KOLNULUM-564408 format. One record per residue (C-alpha): residue number from 0; x, y, z. Coordinates in Angstrom, 2 decimals, always signed. Layout:
N
R  nr       x       y       z
R NUM       X       Y       Z
...
//
This chain:
537
R  nr       x       y       z
R   0  -35.00   -6.27  +22.22
R   1  -31.21   -6.29  +22.09
R   2  -29.05   -8.56  +20.07
R   3  -25.27   -8.73  +19.97
R   4  -23.87   -8.97  +16.44
R   5  -20.13   -9.15  +16.24
R   6  -19.75   -6.70  +19.12
R   7  -22.47   -4.28  +18.01
R   8  -25.71   -4.03  +20.02
R   9  -28.83   -3.76  +17.90
R  10  -32.14   -2.52  +19.26
R  11  -35.17   -3.45  +17.23
R  12  -38.76   -2.36  +17.56
R  13  -41.25   -5.20  +17.48
R  14  -38.79   -8.06  +17.25
R  15  -35.28   -9.39  +17.03
R  16  -33.17   -8.54  +14.02
R  17  -32.24  -11.62  +12.03
R  18  -28.69  -10.80  +11.00
R  19  -25.73  -13.12  +10.69
R  20  -22.88  -12.21  +12.99
R  21  -19.84  -10.50  +11.50
R  22  -16.20  -11.29  +12.08
R  23  -13.04   -9.37  +11.28
R  24  -10.67  -11.85  +12.92
R  25  -11.76  -15.39  +11.98
R  26  -10.07  -16.75   +8.85
R  27  -11.26  -20.36   +9.02
R  28  -13.95  -21.06   +6.43
R  29  -15.20  -24.06   +8.45
R  30  -15.52  -22.00  +11.62
R  31  -17.33  -19.14   +9.87
R  32  -19.88  -21.53   +8.38
R  33  -20.36  -23.68  +11.49
R  34  -20.78  -20.64  +13.74
R  35  -23.28  -19.06  +11.36
R  36  -21.20  -15.98  +10.67
R  37  -21.72  -13.93   +7.53
R  38  -19.77  -15.24   +4.53
R  39  -19.71  -13.33   +1.25
R  40  -19.92  -16.09   -1.34
R  41  -16.75  -16.24   -3.43
R  42  -17.07  -19.90   -4.36
R  43  -17.96  -19.20   -8.00
R  44  -14.37  -17.93   -8.38
R  45  -13.06  -20.95   -6.48
R  46  -14.93  -23.34   -8.76
R  47  -13.56  -21.68  -11.88
R  48  -10.04  -21.76  -10.42
R  49   -9.99  -25.49   -9.62
R  50  -11.32  -26.81  -12.91
R  51   -7.84  -27.79  -14.05
R  52   -4.65  -28.96  -12.38
R  53   -2.21  -26.11  -11.99
R  54   -0.33  -23.78   -9.68
R  55   -1.32  -20.18   -9.01
R  56   +0.01  -17.11   -7.23
R  57   -2.01  -14.20   -5.86
R  58   -0.60  -11.08   -4.19
R  59   -2.91   -8.94   -2.07
R  60   -2.45   -6.51   +0.84
R  61   -2.35   -7.80   +4.38
R  62   -5.67   -8.61   +6.05
R  63   -7.57   -8.61   +2.78
R  64   -8.95  -12.16   +2.79
R  65   -6.03  -14.27   +1.56
R  66   -6.12  -16.63   +4.55
R  67   -9.88  -17.14   +4.23
R  68   -9.44  -17.95   +0.54
R  69   -6.76  -20.52   +1.39
R  70   -9.05  -22.02   +4.05
R  71  -11.94  -22.20   +1.57
R  72   -9.75  -24.02   -0.96
R  73   -8.65  -26.42   +1.77
R  74  -12.26  -27.29   +2.62
R  75  -13.07  -27.88   -1.06
R  76  -10.12  -30.23   -1.61
R  77  -10.91  -32.07   +1.62
R  78  -14.27  -32.92   +0.04
R  79  -16.26  -31.03   +2.70
R  80  -19.31  -30.46   +0.50
R  81  -21.55  -30.19   +3.57
R  82  -19.94  -26.86   +4.46
R  83  -20.91  -25.33   +1.10
R  84  -24.65  -25.89   +1.13
R  85  -26.38  -22.78   -0.18
R  86  -23.20  -21.45   -1.82
R  87  -22.54  -21.16   -5.54
R  88  -20.16  -24.11   -5.78
R  89  -22.55  -26.56   -4.10
R  90  -24.59  -27.26   -7.24
R  91  -21.71  -26.97   -9.68
R  92  -20.46  -30.04  -11.58
R  93  -17.61  -31.06   -9.25
R  94  -16.74  -34.52   -7.88
R  95  -15.78  -33.41   -4.34
R  96  -12.93  -35.88   -4.34
R  97  -10.79  -35.84   -1.21
R  98   -7.12  -34.93   -1.69
R  99   -4.29  -34.76   +0.85
R 100   -3.77  -31.06   +1.59
R 101   -0.46  -29.54   +2.70
R 102   -1.30  -26.15   +4.22
R 103   +1.77  -24.04   +5.03
R 104   +1.04  -20.75   +6.79
R 105   +3.91  -18.28   +7.26
R 106   +1.75  -15.52   +8.74
R 107   +3.14  -16.13  +12.23
R 108   +6.73  -16.68  +11.15
R 109   +8.95  -14.29  +13.12
R 110  +12.28  -15.81  +12.04
R 111  +15.14  -13.33  +11.85
R 112  +17.81  -15.71  +10.57
R 113  +17.95  -18.56   +8.08
R 114  +18.43  -21.05  +10.93
R 115  +15.31  -19.79  +12.72
R 116  +13.42  -20.05   +9.43
R 117  +14.59  -23.64   +8.93
R 118  +13.38  -24.48  +12.43
R 119   +9.99  -22.89  +11.71
R 120   +9.59  -24.86   +8.48
R 121  +10.69  -28.11  +10.16
R 122   +8.06  -27.66  +12.88
R 123   +5.37  -26.98  +10.27
R 124   +6.29  -30.05   +8.21
R 125   +6.41  -32.21  +11.35
R 126   +2.87  -31.17  +12.34
R 127   +1.53  -31.77   +8.82
R 128   +3.16  -35.20   +8.60
R 129   +1.70  -36.14  +12.00
R 130   -1.80  -35.26  +10.77
R 131   -1.43  -38.00   +8.16
R 132   +0.27  -40.49  +10.50
R 133   +3.64  -40.05   +8.81
R 134   +7.17  -39.25   +9.94
R 135   +9.46  -36.87   +8.11
R 136  +12.39  -38.31   +6.18
R 137  +15.51  -36.54   +4.95
R 138  +18.28  -34.31   +6.24
R 139  +17.02  -30.98   +4.87
R 140  +13.66  -29.27   +4.70
R 141  +13.49  -29.35   +0.87
R 142  +14.16  -33.10   +0.95
R 143  +11.64  -33.66   +3.75
R 144   +9.04  -31.62   +1.85
R 145   +9.67  -33.56   -1.37
R 146   +9.39  -36.93   +0.39
R 147   +6.24  -35.82   +2.22
R 148   +4.62  -34.89   -1.11
R 149   +5.74  -38.23   -2.55
R 150   +4.33  -40.26   +0.36
R 151   +1.01  -38.41   +0.39
R 152   +0.58  -38.70   -3.39
R 153   +0.66  -42.52   -3.45
R 154   -3.15  -42.66   -3.43
R 155   -4.20  -39.20   -4.69
R 156   -2.32  -36.18   -6.00
R 157   -1.42  -33.58   -3.36
R 158   -2.80  -30.06   -2.94
R 159   -0.24  -27.49   -1.71
R 160   -1.52  -24.25   -0.16
R 161   +1.01  -21.63   +0.99
R 162   -0.20  -18.53   +2.83
R 163   +1.98  -15.40   +3.21
R 164   +4.92  -17.05   +1.46
R 165   +6.93  -13.80   +1.63
R 166   +6.46  -12.95   +5.32
R 167  +10.04  -13.99   +6.23
R 168  +11.37  -11.76   +3.44
R 169   +9.31   -8.67   +4.29
R 170  +10.10   -9.01   +7.99
R 171  +13.79   -8.92   +7.21
R 172  +13.90   -6.73   +4.09
R 173  +16.34   -4.27   +5.71
R 174  +18.35   -6.94   +7.53
R 175  +21.74   -8.27   +6.38
R 176  +20.28  -11.75   +6.95
R 177  +17.76  -11.38   +4.14
R 178  +20.08  -12.97   +1.53
R 179  +20.39  -16.17   +3.59
R 180  +16.64  -16.20   +4.21
R 181  +16.01  -15.84   +0.47
R 182  +18.38  -18.71   -0.22
R 183  +16.59  -20.96   +2.27
R 184  +13.17  -20.13   +0.83
R 185  +14.39  -20.63   -2.72
R 186  +15.53  -24.15   -1.95
R 187  +12.34  -24.96   -0.07
R 188   +9.88  -23.55   -2.62
R 189  +11.68  -25.28   -5.49
R 190  +10.08  -28.49   -4.19
R 191   +6.65  -27.26   -5.26
R 192   +7.90  -26.87   -8.81
R 193   +9.47  -30.31   -9.11
R 194   +6.33  -32.15   -7.99
R 195   +5.09  -32.85  -11.52
R 196   +2.52  -35.62  -11.56
R 197   +2.21  -35.61   -7.78
R 198   +0.26  -32.38   -7.31
R 199   -3.37  -31.74   -8.15
R 200   -3.25  -28.02   -7.35
R 201   -1.01  -25.40   -5.75
R 202   -2.01  -21.94   -4.56
R 203   +0.45  -19.44   -3.09
R 204   -0.40  -16.07   -1.57
R 205   +1.71  -13.15   -0.41
R 206   +1.99   -9.40   -0.42
R 207   +4.81   -9.09   -2.94
R 208   +6.21  -10.97   -5.89
R 209   +9.94  -11.39   -5.42
R 210  +12.26  -12.73   -8.06
R 211  +14.98  -15.20   -7.08
R 212  +12.64  -17.14   -4.77
R 213  +12.45  -20.14   -7.13
R 214   +8.67  -19.80   -7.48
R 215   +9.06  -17.09  -10.10
R 216  +12.17  -18.25  -11.92
R 217  +12.85  -21.10  -14.32
R 218  +10.26  -23.54  -15.56
R 219   +6.80  -24.30  -14.15
R 220   +6.14  -20.82  -12.80
R 221   +2.75  -20.48  -11.09
R 222   +0.16  -18.53  -13.05
R 223   +0.12  -15.03  -11.58
R 224   -3.45  -13.90  -10.83
R 225   -2.42  -10.67   -9.07
R 226   -3.54   -8.32  -11.84
R 227   -5.89  -10.70  -13.64
R 228   -9.21   -9.05  -14.48
R 229  -10.93  -12.43  -14.11
R 230   -9.95  -12.73  -10.44
R 231   -9.62   -9.05   -9.52
R 232  -12.66   -9.24   -7.23
R 233  -11.92  -12.65   -5.69
R 234  -10.92  -10.81   -2.52
R 235  -12.74   -7.77   -1.16
R 236  -16.39   -6.86   -1.74
R 237  -17.88   -5.38   -4.90
R 238  -20.60   -2.76   -4.55
R 239  -23.28   -5.35   -5.37
R 240  -21.88   -7.81   -2.83
R 241  -21.72   -5.11   -0.18
R 242  -25.30   -3.96   -0.69
R 243  -26.61   -7.54   -0.92
R 244  -24.87   -9.28   +1.97
R 245  -24.83   -6.32   +4.35
R 246  -28.31   -5.01   +3.57
R 247  -29.69   -5.33   +7.10
R 248  -26.55   -3.82   +8.59
R 249  -26.86   -0.95   +6.13
R 250  -30.47   -0.34   +7.11
R 251  -29.56   -0.36  +10.79
R 252  -26.62   +2.03  +10.29
R 253  -28.78   +4.43   +8.26
R 254  -31.28   +4.54  +11.11
R 255  -28.68   +5.02  +13.83
R 256  -26.71   +7.67  +11.92
R 257  -29.85   +9.36  +10.58
R 258  -28.63   +9.14   +6.99
R 259  -30.50   +8.39   +3.78
R 260  -29.46   +5.27   +1.89
R 261  -27.72   +7.13   -0.94
R 262  -25.79   +9.36   +1.47
R 263  -24.74   +6.43   +3.68
R 264  -23.61   +4.28   +0.74
R 265  -21.58   +7.17   -0.66
R 266  -19.82   +7.68   +2.68
R 267  -19.01   +3.97   +2.91
R 268  -17.68   +4.03   -0.65
R 269  -15.55   +7.11   +0.01
R 270  -14.08   +5.59   +3.17
R 271  -13.59   +1.89   +2.43
R 272  -14.04   +1.13   -1.29
R 273  -11.65   +1.97   -4.11
R 274   -9.15   -0.92   -4.32
R 275   -8.66   -1.88   -7.96
R 276   -6.32   -4.73   -8.84
R 277   -6.68   -4.77  -12.61
R 278   -7.03   -1.97  -15.13
R 279  -10.54   -2.93  -16.24
R 280  -11.78   -4.36  -12.96
R 281  -14.47   -3.14  -10.60
R 282  -13.19   -1.67   -7.37
R 283  -13.68   -3.51   -4.08
R 284  -14.22   -2.68   -0.42
R 285  -11.69   -3.63   +2.21
R 286  -13.34   -6.57   +4.05
R 287  -11.70   -5.82   +7.42
R 288  -12.76   -2.18   +7.38
R 289  -16.36   -3.05   +6.52
R 290  -16.64   -5.64   +9.29
R 291  -14.97   -3.43  +11.90
R 292  -17.17   -0.46  +10.96
R 293  -20.36   -2.44  +11.62
R 294  -18.85   -4.06  +14.72
R 295  -18.11   -0.68  +16.30
R 296  -20.62   +0.57  +18.84
R 297  -20.75   +4.10  +17.45
R 298  -20.49   +3.22  +13.74
R 299  -17.70   +5.74  +13.30
R 300  -16.25   +6.42   +9.87
R 301  -12.71   +5.87  +11.01
R 302   -9.42   +4.07  +10.48
R 303   -9.87   +0.29  +10.93
R 304   -7.75   -1.69   +8.46
R 305   -4.92   +0.82   +8.50
R 306   -4.47   +0.61  +12.27
R 307   -3.83   -3.13  +11.98
R 308   -1.21   -2.71   +9.25
R 309   +0.58   +0.59   +9.88
R 310   +3.22   +0.75   +7.14
R 311   +6.18   +1.96   +9.23
R 312   +8.64   +0.67   +6.64
R 313   +6.93   +2.71   +3.89
R 314   +6.87   +5.82   +6.04
R 315  +10.57   +5.37   +6.82
R 316  +11.27   +4.82   +3.12
R 317   +9.56   +8.07   +2.14
R 318  +11.43  +10.03   +4.76
R 319  +14.92   +8.62   +4.52
R 320  +15.04   +8.27   +0.73
R 321  +13.42  +11.65   +0.05
R 322  +10.85   +9.79   -2.02
R 323   +8.77  +12.29   -3.99
R 324   +5.33  +10.82   -3.35
R 325   +3.64  +13.81   -4.95
R 326   +5.35  +13.14   -8.24
R 327   +4.42   +9.47   -7.98
R 328   +0.76  +10.32   -7.43
R 329   +0.72  +12.52  -10.52
R 330   +2.78  +10.78  -13.20
R 331   +1.85   +7.45  -14.88
R 332   +3.93   +4.31  -14.37
R 333   +4.46   +1.45  -16.86
R 334   +3.02   -2.02  -16.26
R 335   +6.56   -3.36  -15.91
R 336   +6.69   -1.61  -12.54
R 337   +4.60   -4.44  -11.10
R 338   +6.63   -7.40  -12.33
R 339   +8.71   -9.52   -9.94
R 340  +11.57   -7.66   -8.33
R 341  +14.61   -8.23   -6.17
R 342  +14.40   -7.57   -2.46
R 343  +17.25   -5.04   -2.58
R 344  +15.85   -3.27   -5.65
R 345  +12.21   -2.82   -4.77
R 346  +10.41   -0.27   -6.89
R 347   +8.66   +1.90   -4.28
R 348   +5.46   +2.25   -6.30
R 349   +5.16   -1.52   -6.73
R 350   +5.51   -1.86   -2.97
R 351   +2.92   +0.86   -2.33
R 352   +0.52   -0.89   -4.72
R 353   +1.03   -4.40   -3.40
R 354   +0.68   -3.35   +0.22
R 355   -2.62   -1.60   -0.55
R 356   -1.66   +2.02   +0.10
R 357   -1.93   +2.98   -3.55
R 358   -4.25   +1.48   -6.15
R 359   -5.02   +1.73   -9.88
R 360   -7.07   +4.83  -10.66
R 361   -7.00   +4.59  -14.44
R 362   -4.84   +3.30  -17.29
R 363   -4.08   +3.92  -20.95
R 364   -2.22   +2.32  -23.83
R 365   +0.68   +3.96  -25.60
R 366   +2.77   +2.33  -28.36
R 367   +1.56   -1.09  -27.23
R 368   +2.48   -0.51  -23.57
R 369   +0.09   -0.12  -20.64
R 370   +0.54   +2.77  -18.21
R 371   -1.20   +3.28  -14.87
R 372   -2.12   +6.27  -12.77
R 373   -2.00   +5.38   -9.08
R 374   -3.71   +7.01   -6.13
R 375   -5.01   +6.40   -2.63
R 376   -7.94   +3.96   -2.71
R 377  -10.08   +5.83   -0.18
R 378  -10.27   +8.30   +2.72
R 379   -9.22   +5.74   +5.30
R 380   -5.90   +5.10   +3.63
R 381   -5.30   +8.68   +2.50
R 382   -5.97  +10.38   +5.82
R 383   -4.22   +7.72   +7.89
R 384   -1.14   +7.44   +5.71
R 385   -0.71  +11.20   +5.36
R 386   -1.15  +11.65   +9.12
R 387   +1.61   +9.12   +9.78
R 388   +3.74  +10.79   +7.12
R 389   +3.18  +14.19   +8.74
R 390   +4.30  +12.90  +12.13
R 391   +7.36  +11.21  +10.61
R 392   +8.48  +14.33   +8.72
R 393   +7.88  +16.79  +11.53
R 394   +8.71  +14.50  +14.46
R 395   +5.99  +16.30  +16.36
R 396   +3.54  +14.38  +18.56
R 397   +0.52  +13.15  +16.61
R 398   -1.93  +15.28  +18.62
R 399   +0.09  +18.46  +18.05
R 400   +0.30  +18.05  +14.28
R 401   -3.39  +17.11  +14.06
R 402   -4.49  +20.21  +15.99
R 403   -2.44  +22.50  +13.77
R 404   -3.94  +20.85  +10.69
R 405   -7.49  +21.34  +11.98
R 406   -6.88  +25.01  +12.84
R 407   -5.37  +25.73   +9.42
R 408   -8.28  +24.11   +7.60
R 409  -10.86  +25.92   +9.76
R 410   -9.27  +29.25   +8.80
R 411   -9.29  +28.38   +5.10
R 412  -12.93  +27.33   +5.32
R 413  -13.64  +30.91   +6.35
R 414  -11.45  +32.32   +3.59
R 415   -9.08  +33.75   +6.22
R 416   -5.81  +33.16   +4.40
R 417   -3.78  +35.43   +6.66
R 418   -4.73  +33.45   +9.76
R 419   -4.08  +30.15   +7.98
R 420   -0.63  +31.24   +6.81
R 421   +0.31  +32.52  +10.26
R 422   -0.63  +29.11  +11.64
R 423   +1.31  +27.42   +8.87
R 424   +4.34  +29.55   +9.72
R 425   +4.09  +28.58  +13.37
R 426   +3.65  +24.95  +12.41
R 427   +6.82  +24.84  +10.32
R 428   +8.71  +26.81  +12.96
R 429   +7.94  +24.05  +15.45
R 430  +10.13  +21.53  +13.65
R 431  +12.15  +23.54  +11.09
R 432  +15.42  +22.91  +12.94
R 433  +14.97  +19.20  +12.23
R 434  +14.65  +19.64   +8.48
R 435  +17.94  +18.73   +6.87
R 436  +16.80  +18.67   +3.26
R 437  +16.79  +21.93   +1.34
R 438  +14.43  +20.65   -1.32
R 439  +11.02  +21.99   -2.22
R 440   +9.28  +18.62   -2.29
R 441  +10.28  +18.02   +1.36
R 442   +8.37  +21.14   +2.44
R 443   +5.60  +20.38   -0.02
R 444   +5.12  +16.82   +1.28
R 445   +4.37  +18.24   +4.71
R 446   +2.06  +20.85   +3.18
R 447   -0.02  +18.23   +1.34
R 448   -0.14  +15.96   +4.39
R 449   -1.75  +18.73   +6.46
R 450   -4.87  +18.69   +4.26
R 451   -4.98  +15.07   +3.16
R 452   -4.70  +13.83   +6.74
R 453   -8.10  +15.49   +7.30
R 454   -9.59  +13.99   +4.16
R 455   -9.54  +17.10   +1.97
R 456   -8.61  +17.11   -1.70
R 457   -5.07  +18.37   -2.20
R 458   -2.98  +17.59   -5.24
R 459   -0.14  +18.79   -7.44
R 460   -1.36  +20.55  -10.53
R 461   +1.86  +20.72  -12.53
R 462   +4.83  +18.68  -11.31
R 463   +8.18  +19.52  -12.91
R 464  +11.66  +18.04  -12.71
R 465  +12.79  +20.59  -10.12
R 466   +9.87  +19.88   -7.81
R 467   +8.16  +23.22   -8.36
R 468   +4.39  +22.78   -8.33
R 469   +1.10  +24.50   -8.09
R 470   -0.78  +22.94   -5.22
R 471   -4.57  +22.87   -5.49
R 472   -6.56  +22.47   -2.27
R 473  -10.36  +22.17   -2.28
R 474  -12.10  +23.03   +0.98
R 475  -15.87  +23.45   +1.02
R 476  -16.76  +26.55   -1.06
R 477  -13.14  +27.46   -1.74
R 478  -10.49  +26.38   -4.21
R 479   -6.99  +27.46   -3.21
R 480   -4.13  +27.49   -5.70
R 481   -0.76  +27.64   -3.94
R 482   +2.69  +28.17   -5.39
R 483   +5.24  +27.03   -2.81
R 484   +8.75  +28.25   -3.49
R 485  +12.17  +27.85   -1.94
R 486  +14.27  +31.04   -1.80
R 487  +12.07  +32.85   -4.33
R 488   +9.92  +35.82   -3.40
R 489   +6.22  +35.40   -2.70
R 490   +5.60  +38.09   -5.33
R 491   +7.22  +35.96   -8.03
R 492   +5.39  +32.88   -6.80
R 493   +2.04  +34.65   -7.09
R 494   +2.93  +36.02  -10.53
R 495   +3.83  +32.49  -11.67
R 496   +0.36  +31.21  -10.76
R 497   -1.25  +33.93  -12.86
R 498   +1.14  +33.42  -15.76
R 499   +0.49  +29.67  -15.87
R 500   -3.25  +30.30  -15.80
R 501   -4.01  +26.98  -14.13
R 502   -6.78  +28.38  -12.00
R 503   -9.00  +29.29  -14.97
R 504  -10.34  +25.75  -15.31
R 505  -12.03  +26.23  -11.93
R 506  -13.88  +29.41  -12.91
R 507  -17.05  +27.54  -13.89
R 508  -17.19  +25.47  -10.70
R 509  -19.15  +28.14   -8.84
R 510  -16.59  +28.12   -6.05
R 511  -14.49  +31.05   -4.87
R 512  -10.86  +30.89   -5.99
R 513   -7.90  +32.16   -3.98
R 514   -4.33  +32.37   -5.30
R 515   -1.51  +32.13   -2.75
R 516   +2.22  +32.55   -3.36
R 517   +4.60  +31.61   -0.54
R 518   +8.32  +31.28   +0.08
R 519  +10.40  +29.07   +2.34
R 520  +13.87  +30.25   +3.34
R 521  +16.38  +27.40   +3.09
R 522  +18.77  +28.99   +5.61
R 523  +16.24  +29.51   +8.38
R 524  +14.03  +26.64   +7.15
R 525  +11.05  +28.88   +7.80
R 526   +7.99  +30.04   +5.90
R 527   +8.98  +33.68   +5.56
R 528   +6.47  +35.47   +3.35
R 529   +3.25  +35.07   +1.41
R 530   +0.87  +37.04   -0.78
R 531   -2.67  +36.16   -1.82
R 532   -5.50  +37.47   -3.94
R 533   -8.99  +36.28   -4.74
R 534   -9.88  +35.78   -8.39
R 535  -12.62  +38.13   -9.51
R 536  -15.39  +36.24  -11.32
//
C-alpha cells in the first residue's frame, strides 16, 4: 500500500504506515496541530519561559523555527488549550488566561527606504487594530503603536510578539538608506520598552543583535536568550528528539537506503546536526534539513536548508574584504565578539555565527574570560558554503569547478600526487588572470574550498601572521600535508614541512602520509612547481 507523507511515497508490506505528515514550510502552530502534522514538542521550554512577566530576545539563523515558536506562544496567550492536548504544557499549572496579542512579522518586509518601512508598519498596525475592532490613532507609527497597546490593555495586559525584527536592517545593510531605516525602527521599537504595566510578555526574534535599535540600549532591555544554555535547544532537534519523533521515518529510510541504524544515524548527524548555541549545550539538528530530507523521494544526503538561505552577502564579504576564513576557523574568539554591534561595524565572525554558517565547537576560560573555537556545524553547510566560495573566488561556472574538484580528489585517493597537482595547475590557470590579490591566503582559500566542497577534511595546521600554513587534507587512506608558498621554491616548502615536524602526530593513525611542497608565482598567478615524498613508516 502507498501512502503520501509530506511528499514522500511510502510502500509498506502488510499494511499502511502510521506516520504523521512532515512539513518544512508551515510555520503556524494551529495549522500543524489541526492538520495532524508532526510537531516536536517544545512546550516545556515555552511553559518555563512564560512563568513571569518579561521581555525576551532570541537570535537564530533563518528558517530554524523562530516563526513556529512565535506562533506557539501566540496560541498559548490566546488561551487555546485545546490545541496543546498531549503536549508537555497541557498538564502544567497554567491558567490559560486569554490576552490580547500583537503579532508583528517582518519576514516579508521588502522595504528599501524608511518611507517604505513606515508604510509597511502602518499596514501591519492597521490590520492588527481591525482584528480587535479598533482604529489607529496618532500621526506616527510609534504613537499609533503606543495607543494601540494602551487601548488593548484596558482589560488585560498585552502580549507583543515580533518576528524577524531585523529583516529591514539586513536587507539594506550595504545601502546608504540603512541609517534612516535604523532610525525608524529605533523609534518604533522604543514603544515596546515604555509599555510598563501594560504588557504581560514580549518576545522578539531575529538573526542578529544590533545596537542602536532601542531594544538593546537604555533601560528595560529584553533578556537575551541567544546564548543561554537553558534555552539553547528551544529551536532545532536534539539527538533524543530526532530519534524519538522521527523513529518511523528513520526505520523507513534505513530500509530504503539499505543502511544499519547506527550507520544511518551517523550520516544524518554528520550532515544535519552540529548547531551549538551555548558553550555547554547539546548540539541540534536543523529542522528544515531534516524535514526536507525525509520529504525527498530519493532520500538524498544533500543541501536542503542552505539552498533556501544562500549567504550571498557573506560570500561577497569574504571575497571583497579578503577575509581570512582559514585563520578564523583556527583561532579562538572572545565571547565579546557576540555582543550587540553596529550595522556598519559588524564583526564577521559574529555574523557567520548568527546566520548559522559557523557554530561553537568548543570553549575555554582564560583569566576570567570565555573564548570560543568556531567551525562549520555539518557537511551540508561546509560543502555548500565552500562550493559557493569556490565559485565566487574563481568566477568559474559551478559545474566546471566541481568537476575539477572531483578529479583532483580522485587522483589523491589513488595516491597519484603528480596527476592531482597537474589538475590543480590547470584549475588555477583557468582563472589566474582574475586574481588581483598577491596574498597566500587568497590562493589557500581556493585550495581548501576544493576539498571541503566535497565534504573532505581539510584544515590549517599552523596559521601564522603572514598567512603561511601547513594544510592537512584527509582523504580515505591518505593524509596529505601541504605547504603552499608564494614566490618560494617548492624545495624550501617541502623542507619546511619536515623541519616543523607536524606530520609526526599522524604516524600512529595507520594511514599513509604524503608531504607536498608547492609554489605559486605572484607575477604569473600560476602554480609553477611542486615536490612530494611519502613518509616512510
